[in-house]
C-alpha positions in Angstrom: 21.1 -14.4 7.0 19.2 -11.9 5.2 17.1 -9.5 8.1 13.8 -8.3 6.9 13.3 -4.4 7.5 10.0 -3.7 8.7 8.0 -0.4 9.4 6.6 0.7 13.0 3.7 -0.2 11.5 4.8 -3.5 10.4 5.3 -3.5 6.8 7.7 -5.3 5.2 9.7 -2.4 3.5 11.3 -4.7 0.8 7.9 -6.6 0.1 6.8 -2.9 -0.8 9.4 -2.3 -3.0 9.3 -5.3 -4.8 5.8 -5.1 -5.7 5.9 -1.5 -6.7 9.2 -2.3 -9.3 6.9 -5.0 -10.5 3.7 -2.3 -10.9 4.4 -0.8 -14.0 4.5 2.9 -15.4 4.1 5.6 -12.4 1.7 8.1 -12.4 4.6 10.7 -13.4 5.9 8.3 -16.1 2.7 7.8 -17.7 2.2 11.7 -17.5 5.9 12.2 -19.1 5.0 9.4 -21.8 1.9 11.5 -22.9 3.4 14.8 -22.5 6.3 13.9 -25.4 3.3 12.2 -27.6 1.1 15.1 -27.2 4.3 17.1 -28.4 5.6 15.2 -31.5 1.9 15.0 -32.5 2.3 19.3 -32.4 4.9 19.2 -34.3 4.1 16.7 -37.2 0.7 19.0 -37.3 2.4 22.0 -37.7 4.7 20.5 -40.1 2.0 19.3 -42.1 0.1 22.5 -42.3 3.1 24.1 -43.8 2.9 22.5 -46.5 
């Protein structure tokens, strides 16, 4: 039988982990994606100005 894990306050730990996994990108992941996009655009603009 699968024993469920709960915090002292009664929160189902496995349920929270499942919901977090389904929730999409975290703040840090979004920040990383946007930072990469900004850096790529900067490189493209720099390359265009050299032409």
